[in-house]
Residue, then its C-alpha position, 0 to 999 in steps of 0.5 A: m418827634k424830638t427837637y434838640n436846640q443849640i447842639h454841637f455838630s458832634q452831637i448831631s453826628e452822634i444822634l444821626t449815626q445812632a439812628a442809621q445804625g438802628v435802621a441798619a440793624v433791623s433792615g440788615q442793610k450795611y450800606i446805610i451807615s456808610d451813606m450816613v458818613y457821606t451825608l454828614t460830610g456833605m451836611r457840614v459843608d453845605i450848612a456852613v455855606d448856605r445856612e439853609p435847613y439841611y434835611v436827612a432821610i434814612r430809608e430802609q436801603g440808604v440815606e439821603g441828605g440835602t435840601k427838602d426838595y432833593c430829599l423828597n424827590r429821592c425818597q419818592h423814587l427810591g423808597y419811603p424814609l423811616v426817619i427824617a431830620k431837619v438841621e438848621g443853624d441856630k440864631v445864637c450858636d450851633y444848630n437846632m435839629t428836629i428828628m422823627f420817625t415817619h408814620n406812613w412808611v408802610g403805605g408809601d403815599n408820596n403825598y403824605m411823605e411831603q406832609e411829613f417833611n413839611s411838619l419838621 
């Protein structure tokens, strides 16, 4: 798990895009990268308006982004995420992001998945 404090949105975009490219390279699923582009566009709008944490989950075959409940629900139905991240506005400036590899993606236990989202 890695936490980045007070980083610009461009840095968040770069880190998450690199993570998506890595998963795409290993899985051979080319749509992960285009999913990430759509997710980053939505994140930019949602986080500016709501100021609630925005979650991103990179699955083997796609990317989910939105509230924790939304991402968790989508991943429970579409596949366990390999990488999850939480982005929130910093109280001083810019954003904070915590990102991690998931631990139980092989087992696929949905209860453990929720614990992993909560750990961010």
